[in-house]
ROLO-800619 format. One line per 5 residues: number of its first residue (from 1); for each residue x, y negated, z of N, C-alpha, C, O, CB. Coordinates in nm, 2 decimals. Atoms other than C-alpha are relative to their C-alpha. Last residue first. Glycine has a CB too. Example, Ala and Ser with C-alpha at 12.3 -4.5 7.8 and 13.67 -1.06 7.14 Angstrom:
BEGIN
2) -0.09 0.11 0.00 1.37 0.11 0.71 -0.08 -0.11 0.08 -0.03 -0.22 0.09 0.04 -0.05 -0.14; 0.09 0.12 0.00 1.23 0.45 0.78 0.09 -0.12 0.00 0.19 -0.12 0.07 -0.10 0.00 0.12
//
This chain:
BEGIN
181) -0.05 -0.13 -0.04 -6.46 5.25 2.43 -0.01 0.10 -0.11 0.03 0.22 -0.09 -0.09 0.05 0.12; -0.14 -0.02 0.01 -6.48 4.90 2.29 0.05 0.14 0.04 0.17 0.17 0.01 0.07 -0.10 0.09; -0.04 0.00 0.14 -6.85 4.90 2.22 0.15 0.03 -0.02 0.19 0.09 -0.12 -0.04 -0.13 -0.07; 0.05 -0.12 0.06 -6.94 4.98 2.58 0.05 0.02 -0.15 0.09 0.13 -0.19 -0.15 0.01 0.00; -0.08 -0.10 -0.06 -6.71 4.70 2.70 -0.05 0.14 -0.06 0.04 0.22 -0.09 -0.02 0.00 0.15
176) -0.13 0.00 0.05 -6.87 4.46 2.46 0.09 0.11 0.05 0.16 0.18 -0.02 0.07 -0.14 0.02; 0.01 -0.04 0.14 -7.22 4.55 2.56 0.14 0.01 -0.06 0.17 0.11 -0.12 -0.09 -0.10 -0.08; 0.03 -0.15 -0.01 -7.13 4.52 2.93 -0.01 0.06 -0.14 0.04 0.16 -0.17 -0.13 0.02 0.08; -0.13 -0.07 -0.03 -6.96 4.18 2.86 -0.02 0.15 0.01 0.06 0.23 -0.03 0.06 -0.05 0.13; -0.08 0.01 0.12 -7.28 4.05 2.69 0.13 0.08 0.02 0.18 0.15 -0.07 0.03 -0.14 -0.04
171) 0.06 -0.10 0.09 -7.48 4.18 2.99 0.08 0.00 -0.13 0.09 0.10 -0.19 -0.14 -0.04 -0.02; -0.06 -0.14 -0.02 -7.23 4.00 3.22 -0.06 0.10 -0.09 0.00 0.20 -0.12 -0.02 0.04 0.15; -0.10 -0.03 0.09 -7.35 3.67 3.07 0.07 0.13 0.01 0.14 0.18 -0.08 0.11 -0.11 0.01; -0.13 0.02 -0.06 -7.67 3.69 3.27 0.11 0.03 -0.10 0.10 0.13 -0.17 0.02 0.10 0.13; -0.06 0.12 0.04 -7.98 3.64 3.06 0.14 -0.03 0.07 0.19 -0.13 0.05 -0.09 -0.12 0.02
166) 0.04 0.04 0.14 -8.17 3.91 3.25 0.07 -0.14 -0.03 0.07 -0.23 0.06 -0.15 -0.01 -0.02; -0.12 0.00 0.08 -7.98 4.00 3.57 -0.03 -0.04 -0.14 0.07 -0.07 -0.22 0.06 0.15 0.00; -0.08 0.12 -0.02 -8.27 3.89 3.79 0.13 0.00 -0.08 0.20 -0.11 -0.09 0.02 -0.03 0.14; 0.02 0.09 0.11 -8.49 4.17 3.64 0.09 -0.13 0.01 0.10 -0.21 -0.08 -0.14 -0.04 -0.02; -0.01 -0.07 0.12 -8.53 4.35 3.97 -0.03 -0.10 -0.12 -0.12 -0.18 -0.11 -0.11 0.12 -0.01
161) 0.13 -0.04 0.05 -8.48 4.11 4.25 0.02 0.07 -0.13 0.10 0.02 -0.22 -0.10 -0.12 -0.01; 0.07 -0.08 -0.10 -8.12 4.10 4.38 -0.13 0.05 -0.06 -0.15 0.17 -0.08 -0.02 -0.08 0.13; 0.12 -0.05 0.06 -7.86 3.95 4.15 -0.07 0.10 0.09 -0.01 0.20 0.13 0.03 0.07 -0.14; 0.11 0.10 0.00 -7.60 3.72 4.30 -0.12 0.05 -0.07 -0.21 -0.04 -0.11 0.05 -0.12 -0.06; 0.05 0.04 -0.13 -7.30 3.94 4.21 -0.11 -0.10 -0.02 -0.12 -0.17 -0.12 0.11 -0.05 0.09
156) 0.09 0.11 0.01 -7.22 4.12 3.88 -0.06 -0.03 0.14 -0.14 0.05 0.19 -0.11 0.03 -0.10; 0.06 0.01 -0.13 -6.92 4.34 3.87 -0.08 -0.13 0.00 -0.03 -0.24 -0.01 0.12 -0.01 0.11; 0.09 0.11 0.00 -6.81 4.46 3.53 -0.08 -0.01 0.13 -0.16 0.08 0.16 -0.10 0.01 -0.13; 0.09 0.01 -0.11 -6.50 4.67 3.54 -0.09 -0.12 -0.03 -0.04 -0.23 -0.06 0.07 -0.01 0.14; 0.06 0.13 -0.03 -6.29 4.80 3.26 -0.10 0.00 0.12 -0.15 0.11 0.15 -0.06 -0.06 -0.12
151) 0.03 0.08 0.12 -6.12 5.08 3.08 -0.07 -0.13 0.03 -0.08 -0.22 -0.06 -0.09 0.09 -0.09; 0.11 0.10 -0.02 -5.96 5.23 3.39 -0.01 -0.08 -0.13 0.08 -0.15 -0.18 0.04 -0.09 0.12; -0.04 0.13 0.05 -5.76 5.54 3.28 -0.12 -0.10 0.02 -0.23 -0.08 -0.04 0.04 0.01 -0.15; 0.09 0.05 0.11 -5.84 5.84 3.50 0.05 -0.14 -0.04 0.09 -0.22 0.05 -0.15 0.00 0.04; -0.08 0.05 0.11 -5.55 5.98 3.70 -0.08 -0.04 -0.12 -0.05 -0.01 -0.23 0.11 0.09 -0.04
146) 0.04 -0.08 0.12 -5.77 6.19 3.93 0.08 -0.05 -0.13 0.07 0.02 -0.23 -0.15 -0.01 -0.02; 0.01 -0.15 -0.03 -5.60 6.06 4.24 -0.03 0.08 -0.12 0.05 0.18 -0.15 -0.10 0.03 0.11; -0.13 -0.05 -0.05 -5.49 5.71 4.12 -0.01 0.15 0.02 0.07 0.22 -0.04 0.03 -0.06 0.14; -0.11 0.05 0.08 -5.77 5.59 3.88 0.13 0.07 0.06 0.21 0.11 -0.02 0.01 -0.15 0.01; 0.01 -0.03 0.15 -6.06 5.80 4.02 0.13 -0.04 -0.08 0.18 0.04 -0.15 -0.11 -0.07 -0.06
141) 0.06 -0.13 0.03 -6.03 5.82 4.40 0.01 0.04 -0.15 0.05 0.15 -0.18 -0.14 0.01 0.04; -0.07 -0.11 -0.07 -5.79 5.54 4.49 -0.05 0.14 -0.05 0.03 0.22 -0.08 -0.02 -0.01 0.15; -0.14 0.00 0.03 -5.90 5.28 4.23 0.07 0.13 0.06 0.14 0.20 -0.01 0.07 -0.12 0.04; -0.01 -0.03 0.14 -6.27 5.35 4.26 0.15 0.02 -0.04 0.18 0.12 -0.11 -0.06 -0.11 -0.09; 0.04 -0.15 0.01 -6.25 5.35 4.64 0.01 0.05 -0.15 0.07 0.15 -0.17 -0.15 0.02 0.05
136) -0.11 -0.07 -0.06 -6.07 5.01 4.62 -0.02 0.15 0.00 0.07 0.23 -0.03 0.03 -0.04 0.15; -0.11 0.00 0.09 -6.32 4.87 4.38 0.12 0.08 0.05 0.18 0.15 -0.02 0.04 -0.14 -0.03; 0.03 -0.09 0.11 -6.61 4.98 4.60 0.12 0.00 -0.10 0.15 0.11 -0.15 -0.13 -0.05 -0.07; 0.00 -0.13 -0.05 -6.45 4.81 4.91 -0.03 0.10 -0.11 0.04 0.21 -0.12 -0.10 0.02 0.11; -0.14 -0.05 -0.03 -6.36 4.49 4.72 0.00 0.14 0.05 0.09 0.22 0.01 0.06 -0.09 0.11
131) -0.03 -0.12 0.07 -6.71 4.44 4.57 0.14 0.07 0.04 0.17 0.17 -0.02 0.00 -0.02 -0.15; 0.09 -0.11 -0.05 -6.82 4.19 4.83 0.03 0.13 -0.07 0.01 0.24 -0.01 -0.14 -0.04 -0.02; -0.08 -0.09 -0.08 -6.52 3.97 4.73 -0.08 0.12 0.06 -0.02 0.22 0.11 0.07 -0.07 0.11; -0.07 -0.10 0.09 -6.73 3.82 4.45 0.08 0.10 0.08 0.11 0.21 0.03 0.08 -0.07 -0.10; -0.14 0.00 -0.01 -6.95 3.66 4.72 0.07 0.10 -0.09 0.04 0.22 -0.07 0.05 0.02 0.15
126) -0.06 0.10 0.10 -7.30 3.61 4.60 0.15 -0.01 0.01 0.21 -0.08 -0.07 -0.06 -0.14 0.03; -0.10 0.09 -0.07 -7.43 3.92 4.77 0.06 -0.09 -0.11 0.09 -0.04 -0.21 0.11 0.09 0.07; 0.07 0.12 -0.04 -7.73 4.06 4.58 0.09 -0.10 0.06 0.07 -0.22 0.04 -0.11 0.04 0.10; 0.01 0.02 -0.14 -7.50 4.31 4.41 -0.09 -0.13 0.02 -0.08 -0.22 -0.06 0.13 -0.01 0.07; 0.08 0.13 -0.03 -7.45 4.47 4.07 -0.02 -0.01 0.15 -0.01 0.09 0.23 -0.14 0.01 -0.07
121) 0.07 0.01 -0.13 -7.19 4.73 3.96 -0.08 -0.14 0.01 -0.04 -0.24 -0.05 0.09 0.01 0.12; 0.11 0.10 0.02 -7.05 4.87 3.64 -0.07 -0.01 0.13 -0.13 0.09 0.18 -0.09 0.04 -0.12; 0.09 0.03 -0.11 -6.72 5.06 3.67 -0.09 -0.11 -0.03 -0.05 -0.22 -0.07 0.09 -0.03 0.13; 0.04 0.14 -0.01 -6.53 5.22 3.38 -0.10 -0.01 0.12 -0.16 0.08 0.16 -0.06 -0.06 -0.13; 0.11 0.03 -0.09 -6.35 5.55 3.33 -0.03 -0.15 0.00 0.06 -0.23 -0.05 0.03 0.04 0.14
116) 0.01 0.14 -0.01 -6.12 5.73 3.09 -0.12 -0.03 0.10 -0.21 0.06 0.12 -0.03 -0.06 -0.14; 0.12 0.05 0.07 -6.02 6.09 3.14 0.01 -0.15 0.01 0.09 -0.21 0.07 -0.13 0.06 0.06; -0.03 0.08 0.12 -5.67 6.20 3.23 -0.12 -0.03 -0.08 -0.11 -0.03 -0.20 0.10 0.07 -0.08; -0.11 0.10 -0.01 -5.76 6.48 3.48 0.01 -0.07 -0.14 -0.02 -0.02 -0.24 0.13 0.07 0.03; 0.06 0.13 0.00 -6.10 6.66 3.47 0.11 -0.11 0.01 0.07 -0.23 0.03 -0.10 -0.02 0.10
111) 0.06 0.04 0.13 -5.96 7.00 3.37 -0.07 -0.14 0.00 -0.12 -0.18 -0.11 -0.09 0.10 -0.04; 0.09 -0.09 0.08 -5.73 7.05 3.66 -0.06 -0.07 -0.11 -0.02 -0.18 -0.15 -0.10 0.07 0.09; -0.08 -0.07 0.10 -5.43 6.89 3.84 -0.08 0.08 -0.10 -0.03 0.16 -0.18 0.10 0.09 0.06; -0.05 0.09 0.10 -5.61 6.62 4.04 0.07 0.07 -0.12 0.09 0.01 -0.22 0.10 -0.09 0.06; -0.13 0.04 -0.03 -5.83 6.86 4.23 0.06 -0.09 -0.11 0.00 -0.09 -0.22 0.09 0.12 0.04
106) -0.10 -0.01 0.11 -6.12 7.02 4.06 0.14 -0.03 0.04 0.23 0.02 -0.02 -0.05 -0.09 -0.11; -0.01 -0.14 0.05 -6.35 7.11 4.35 0.11 0.01 -0.11 0.16 0.12 -0.13 -0.13 0.05 -0.05; -0.11 -0.07 -0.07 -6.27 6.77 4.50 0.02 0.14 -0.05 0.13 0.19 -0.05 -0.03 0.00 0.15; -0.10 -0.02 0.10 -6.51 6.63 4.23 0.13 0.06 0.06 0.22 0.10 -0.01 0.04 -0.14 -0.06; 0.00 -0.13 0.05 -6.77 6.69 4.50 0.09 0.03 -0.12 0.11 0.14 -0.16 -0.14 0.04 -0.05
101) -0.06 -0.09 -0.09 -6.67 6.38 4.68 0.00 0.14 -0.05 0.10 0.22 -0.03 -0.08 0.00 0.14; -0.14 0.03 0.01 -6.75 6.17 4.37 0.07 0.10 0.10 0.18 0.16 0.06 0.04 -0.14 0.04; -0.05 -0.05 0.13 -7.09 6.32 4.34 0.15 -0.01 0.00 0.22 0.08 -0.04 -0.07 -0.07 -0.12; 0.01 -0.15 0.00 -7.17 6.26 4.71 0.06 0.06 -0.12 0.13 0.16 -0.12 -0.15 0.04 0.02; -0.11 -0.04 -0.08 -7.04 5.90 4.68 0.00 0.16 0.02 0.10 0.22 0.01 0.00 -0.06 0.14
96) -0.12 0.00 0.08 -7.28 5.84 4.40 0.12 0.05 0.08 0.20 0.13 0.02 0.03 -0.14 -0.06; 0.02 -0.10 0.10 -7.58 5.93 4.61 0.12 0.02 -0.09 0.15 0.13 -0.14 -0.13 -0.03 -0.08; -0.03 -0.13 -0.05 -7.44 5.74 4.91 -0.02 0.11 -0.11 0.06 0.21 -0.12 -0.08 0.04 0.12; 0.10 -0.07 -0.07 -7.45 5.42 4.71 0.04 0.14 0.04 0.12 0.20 -0.02 -0.13 0.01 -0.08; 0.10 -0.05 0.09 -7.13 5.24 4.62 -0.10 0.08 0.08 -0.08 0.12 0.19 0.06 0.09 -0.11
91) -0.06 -0.12 0.06 -6.95 5.02 4.87 -0.11 0.05 -0.10 -0.21 -0.01 -0.12 0.04 0.11 0.10; -0.14 0.02 0.05 -7.00 4.69 5.04 0.07 0.12 -0.05 0.19 0.13 -0.05 0.08 -0.05 0.12; -0.08 0.02 -0.12 -7.32 4.78 5.22 0.15 0.00 -0.03 0.22 0.07 0.04 -0.04 0.10 0.11; 0.07 -0.03 -0.13 -7.48 4.92 4.91 0.10 -0.02 0.11 0.19 0.06 0.13 -0.06 0.14 0.00; -0.09 0.00 -0.12 -7.35 4.77 4.58 -0.09 0.02 0.12 -0.19 -0.05 0.15 0.08 -0.14 0.01
86) 0.01 0.12 -0.08 -7.58 4.87 4.29 0.10 0.01 0.12 0.14 0.12 0.16 -0.15 -0.03 0.05; 0.07 -0.01 -0.12 -7.45 5.14 4.06 -0.02 -0.14 0.06 0.05 -0.23 0.03 0.07 0.09 0.10; 0.09 0.12 0.00 -7.31 5.23 3.73 -0.08 0.01 0.12 -0.15 0.10 0.14 -0.08 0.00 -0.13; 0.08 0.01 -0.12 -7.01 5.46 3.72 -0.08 -0.12 -0.01 -0.02 -0.23 -0.02 0.09 0.01 0.13; 0.03 0.13 -0.04 -6.88 5.54 3.37 -0.09 0.00 0.12 -0.19 0.07 0.13 -0.07 -0.08 -0.11
81) 0.11 -0.01 -0.10 -6.71 5.87 3.28 -0.02 -0.14 0.06 0.08 -0.20 0.11 0.03 0.10 0.12; 0.01 0.12 -0.08 -6.51 5.88 2.96 -0.12 0.01 0.10 -0.23 0.04 0.06 -0.01 -0.13 -0.08; -0.12 0.07 0.02 -6.40 6.17 2.75 0.01 -0.12 0.10 0.12 -0.15 0.14 0.02 -0.05 -0.14; -0.01 0.15 0.03 -6.68 6.38 2.87 0.14 -0.05 -0.02 0.23 0.00 0.05 -0.08 -0.08 0.10; 0.01 0.02 0.14 -6.72 6.76 2.85 0.01 -0.14 -0.04 0.00 -0.17 -0.16 -0.13 0.05 -0.04
76) -0.10 -0.07 0.07 -6.59 6.83 3.20 0.00 -0.04 -0.15 0.11 -0.06 -0.21 -0.01 0.15 0.02; -0.13 0.07 -0.03 -6.81 6.56 3.35 0.11 0.06 -0.08 0.19 -0.01 -0.13 0.02 0.01 0.15; 0.00 0.13 0.07 -7.12 6.69 3.17 0.13 -0.07 0.03 0.18 -0.14 -0.06 -0.12 -0.08 0.05; -0.03 -0.02 0.15 -7.03 7.05 3.27 0.00 -0.13 -0.07 0.08 -0.15 -0.17 -0.10 0.09 -0.06; -0.14 -0.04 0.03 -7.01 6.94 3.64 0.03 0.02 -0.15 0.13 -0.04 -0.20 0.03 0.13 0.07
71) -0.09 0.12 0.03 -7.34 6.76 3.64 0.14 0.03 -0.03 0.20 -0.03 -0.12 -0.01 -0.09 0.13; 0.04 0.06 0.13 -7.57 7.06 3.60 0.09 -0.12 -0.03 0.11 -0.14 -0.15 -0.15 -0.04 0.01; -0.03 -0.10 0.10 -7.39 7.26 3.88 -0.04 -0.04 -0.14 0.01 0.01 -0.24 -0.08 0.13 0.04; -0.14 0.02 0.04 -7.39 6.93 4.08 0.04 0.11 -0.11 0.12 0.09 -0.19 0.10 0.01 0.11; 0.00 0.07 0.13 -7.77 6.97 4.09 0.14 -0.03 -0.05 0.16 -0.06 -0.17 -0.08 -0.13 0.01
66) 0.08 0.12 0.01 -7.75 7.22 4.37 0.02 -0.06 -0.13 0.07 0.00 -0.22 0.04 -0.10 0.12; 0.09 -0.01 0.11 -7.61 7.57 4.44 -0.10 -0.12 0.00 -0.21 -0.11 0.06 -0.08 0.14 0.00; 0.13 0.06 -0.02 -7.32 7.51 4.67 -0.08 0.01 -0.13 -0.03 -0.02 -0.24 0.01 -0.14 0.05; 0.10 -0.10 -0.05 -7.03 7.75 4.64 -0.14 -0.05 0.02 -0.23 0.03 0.03 0.05 0.06 0.14; 0.05 0.04 -0.13 -6.83 7.51 4.42 -0.10 0.11 0.05 -0.18 0.16 -0.04 -0.06 -0.14 0.00
61) 0.14 -0.01 -0.01 -6.63 7.67 4.14 -0.05 -0.04 0.14 0.01 0.01 0.24 -0.05 0.14 -0.04; 0.06 0.14 0.00 -6.28 7.54 4.09 -0.15 0.00 0.00 -0.21 -0.09 -0.03 0.05 -0.08 -0.11; -0.02 0.06 0.13 -6.14 7.89 4.00 -0.08 -0.13 -0.01 -0.15 -0.16 -0.11 -0.04 0.09 -0.11; 0.10 -0.05 0.10 -6.27 8.06 4.31 0.00 -0.08 -0.13 -0.11 -0.12 -0.17 -0.14 0.00 0.07; -0.03 -0.14 0.02 -5.99 8.02 4.57 -0.09 0.07 -0.10 -0.09 0.19 -0.12 -0.01 0.08 0.14
56) -0.15 -0.02 0.02 -5.96 7.64 4.58 0.03 0.15 -0.02 0.14 0.18 -0.07 0.07 -0.05 0.12; -0.04 0.04 0.14 -6.34 7.60 4.52 0.15 0.03 -0.03 0.19 0.05 -0.14 -0.03 -0.15 -0.02; 0.04 -0.11 0.09 -6.42 7.79 4.84 0.05 -0.03 -0.14 0.10 0.06 -0.21 -0.15 0.02 0.00; -0.11 -0.04 0.09 -6.22 7.53 5.03 -0.03 0.12 -0.09 0.06 0.18 -0.15 0.12 0.04 0.09; -0.01 -0.14 -0.03 -6.50 7.49 5.30 0.12 0.07 -0.08 0.17 0.18 -0.05 -0.12 0.08 -0.04
51) -0.14 -0.03 -0.03 -6.46 7.12 5.30 0.03 0.14 0.03 0.12 0.18 0.11 0.06 -0.09 0.11; -0.01 -0.05 -0.14 -6.84 7.08 5.33 0.15 0.04 0.04 0.17 0.09 0.15 -0.08 0.13 0.02; -0.11 -0.10 -0.01 -6.88 6.86 5.03 0.01 0.04 0.14 0.01 -0.04 0.24 0.13 -0.06 -0.06; -0.14 0.05 -0.03 -7.21 6.68 5.06 0.10 0.12 -0.01 0.06 0.23 0.02 0.00 -0.07 0.13; -0.03 -0.02 -0.14 -7.53 6.82 4.89 0.15 -0.06 0.02 0.22 -0.06 -0.07 -0.01 0.15 0.04
46) -0.14 -0.03 -0.02 -7.65 6.68 4.56 0.03 0.01 0.15 0.01 -0.09 0.22 0.09 -0.10 -0.08; -0.01 -0.06 -0.13 -8.02 6.68 4.47 0.14 0.05 0.01 0.18 0.16 -0.04 -0.10 0.12 0.02; -0.05 -0.14 -0.01 -8.03 6.44 4.18 0.00 0.05 0.14 0.01 -0.03 0.24 0.14 0.01 -0.07; 0.11 -0.09 0.00 -8.25 6.13 4.16 0.04 0.15 0.01 -0.05 0.24 0.02 -0.09 -0.02 -0.13; 0.08 0.03 -0.12 -7.98 5.89 4.27 -0.12 0.09 0.01 -0.18 0.11 0.11 -0.05 -0.15 -0.01
41) -0.04 -0.09 -0.12 -7.75 6.08 4.03 -0.08 -0.04 0.12 -0.09 0.04 0.22 0.15 -0.01 0.03; 0.03 0.08 -0.11 -7.93 5.91 3.73 0.02 0.09 0.13 -0.06 0.17 0.17 -0.14 -0.06 0.00; 0.06 -0.07 -0.11 -7.76 6.09 3.45 -0.02 -0.09 0.12 0.08 -0.16 0.16 0.09 0.13 0.04; 0.02 0.07 -0.12 -7.69 5.92 3.12 -0.06 0.09 0.10 -0.16 0.15 0.07 -0.08 -0.13 -0.02; 0.10 -0.07 -0.09 -7.54 6.09 2.82 0.00 -0.08 0.13 0.10 -0.12 0.19 0.05 0.15 0.02
36) 0.02 0.04 -0.14 -7.37 5.88 2.55 -0.10 0.09 0.07 -0.21 0.11 0.01 -0.03 -0.15 0.01; 0.12 -0.08 -0.05 -7.23 5.99 2.21 0.00 -0.03 0.15 0.10 -0.03 0.22 0.02 0.15 -0.02; -0.02 -0.10 -0.11 -7.01 5.72 2.06 -0.12 0.07 0.04 -0.24 0.03 0.01 0.06 -0.07 0.12; 0.00 -0.14 0.06 -7.07 5.55 1.72 0.03 0.11 0.11 0.05 0.22 0.07 0.10 0.01 -0.10; -0.14 -0.03 0.05 -6.97 5.19 1.82 0.01 0.14 -0.05 0.12 0.18 -0.10 0.10 -0.02 0.11
31) -0.02 0.08 0.12 -7.34 5.10 1.84 0.13 0.02 -0.06 0.15 0.01 -0.18 -0.02 -0.15 0.03; 0.07 -0.07 0.11 -7.38 5.39 2.09 0.02 -0.08 -0.13 0.03 -0.01 -0.24 -0.15 0.02 0.03; -0.08 -0.13 0.03 -7.12 5.24 2.32 -0.06 0.07 -0.12 0.01 0.13 -0.20 0.00 0.09 0.13; -0.13 0.04 0.06 -7.28 4.89 2.30 0.08 0.13 -0.04 0.13 0.13 -0.15 0.08 -0.09 0.09; 0.03 0.06 0.13 -7.63 5.02 2.37 0.13 -0.03 -0.08 0.14 0.00 -0.20 -0.09 -0.12 0.01
26) 0.03 -0.11 0.08 -7.49 5.23 2.66 -0.03 -0.05 -0.14 0.01 0.02 -0.24 -0.12 0.08 0.05; -0.13 -0.07 0.03 -7.33 4.92 2.82 -0.03 0.12 -0.10 0.05 0.13 -0.20 0.06 0.06 0.13; -0.06 0.09 0.09 -7.67 4.74 2.79 0.14 0.06 -0.04 0.18 0.05 -0.16 0.02 -0.14 0.06; 0.06 -0.01 0.13 -7.84 5.04 2.95 0.06 -0.09 -0.11 0.08 -0.05 -0.22 -0.15 -0.03 0.01; -0.04 -0.13 0.06 -7.59 5.05 3.23 -0.06 0.01 -0.14 0.01 0.05 -0.23 -0.05 0.11 0.09
21) -0.14 0.01 0.03 -7.64 4.67 3.31 0.05 0.13 -0.07 0.12 0.13 -0.17 0.08 -0.02 0.13; -0.01 0.09 0.12 -8.02 4.71 3.29 0.15 -0.01 -0.04 0.18 -0.01 -0.16 -0.05 -0.14 0.03; 0.06 -0.08 0.11 -8.01 5.01 3.53 0.02 -0.08 -0.13 0.06 -0.03 -0.23 -0.14 0.04 0.03; -0.11 -0.08 0.05 -7.77 4.81 3.76 -0.05 0.09 -0.11 0.03 0.13 -0.20 0.04 0.09 0.12; -0.11 0.07 0.06 -8.03 4.54 3.77 0.11 0.09 -0.05 0.17 0.07 -0.15 0.05 -0.11 0.09
16) -0.06 0.11 -0.08 -8.34 4.75 3.84 0.12 -0.06 -0.08 0.14 -0.03 -0.19 0.05 0.05 0.14; 0.02 0.12 0.07 -8.54 4.96 3.59 0.05 -0.12 0.08 0.01 -0.23 0.06 -0.14 -0.02 -0.04; 0.00 -0.01 0.15 -8.56 5.25 3.83 -0.03 -0.14 -0.06 -0.11 -0.22 -0.01 -0.11 0.10 -0.04; 0.09 0.10 0.05 -8.47 5.16 4.19 0.01 0.01 -0.15 0.10 -0.05 -0.22 0.04 -0.14 0.05; 0.13 -0.06 0.00 -8.31 5.49 4.31 -0.11 -0.10 -0.05 -0.22 -0.07 -0.07 -0.04 0.03 0.15
11) 0.09 0.09 -0.06 -7.98 5.36 4.18 -0.14 0.07 0.01 -0.19 0.11 -0.10 -0.01 -0.13 -0.07; 0.03 -0.04 -0.13 -7.68 5.57 4.10 -0.09 -0.11 0.07 -0.05 -0.17 0.16 0.13 0.02 0.08; 0.07 0.11 -0.05 -7.61 5.58 3.73 -0.05 0.04 0.14 -0.10 0.15 0.16 -0.11 -0.05 -0.09; 0.05 -0.05 -0.13 -7.34 5.83 3.62 -0.06 -0.12 0.06 0.01 -0.21 0.12 0.10 0.07 0.09; 0.03 0.11 -0.10 -7.28 5.73 3.26 -0.07 0.06 0.12 -0.18 0.12 0.11 -0.09 -0.11 -0.07
6) 0.10 -0.04 -0.10 -7.11 6.01 3.06 -0.02 -0.12 0.09 0.08 -0.17 0.15 0.04 0.12 0.08; 0.00 0.09 -0.12 -6.93 5.91 2.74 -0.12 0.05 0.09 -0.23 0.07 0.05 -0.02 -0.15 -0.04; 0.11 -0.04 -0.09 -6.84 6.16 2.47 0.01 -0.08 0.13 0.11 -0.07 0.20 0.00 0.15 0.03; -0.03 -0.06 -0.13 -6.61 5.97 2.23 -0.13 0.05 0.06 -0.24 0.00 0.03 0.07 -0.10 0.09; 0.10 0.02 -0.11 -6.64 5.90 1.86 0.04 0.07 0.13 0.10 0.18 0.12 -0.14 0.05 -0.05
1) 0.05 -0.13 -0.03 -6.32 5.89 1.65 -0.10 -0.02 0.12 -0.07 -0.08 0.22 0.11 0.10 0.04
//
């Protein structure tokens, strides 16, 4: 049965390495018959959560009128949410962090619980441990708190200049991961 997959890409560098990784994943997912929507949250206007608690008394609606109002329905309607981003200072980019923080409006017990998820990241750093902070955030916020099922992680280090991911074996893995969902 086809799934609705949402890829939240978070890089302001269009056609960079994380973009290539995400596109390869998408190609695999579509080849398997899934429906895929891609949103580049790096280009979205998303304000930080203000912890005002408005969402807790207004049926999970956020009081802020920004691009999250367009992203929320895509998250709700997806079976699987994939995060695709470059590593920024040992974590994900601020643009993606803003979106993740705004998921607070739903809490763990509401309509975005029990989805599937995957993590696709690239980094210039050659140390595989560089992804530790991002992976821990992913595990705590999405897998543990929201109870999303981790379908896989593809973490590609040692790629910096745009295009340096070409011919990297991780692209084959990204295609396979997309196809398997």
